[in-house]
C-alpha positions, 0 to 999 in steps of 0.5 A: 699560876693563878693568872693562868687559871683566871684566863682559862676560866675567862675564856671558857665561861665569861667570854661565851656568856658575854658574846651571847649577850652581845649577840642577843642585844645586836639581833634585838637592836637590828630587829627593832630598827628594820623594815618587814623585808629586813626582818624576813632577811634576819629570820632567814639568816638566823634559821640558816645559822641554826640549821648549820650549827645543828648539822655541824654539831651532829656531824662532829658528834658522830665523826 
């Protein structure tokens, strides 16, 4: 039973935090190693992902 609780805590809390840290590190790494055109593409991709995430969240809240 305690192993199941541990896995549930890991999936709900530890895994999202680890994924967020990895995403921030990855974006920072690619940002620092890219040209101005690459930085523009990264910015456009991040803005698109942010708008899609906000739109999906709003849709799921009101659905």
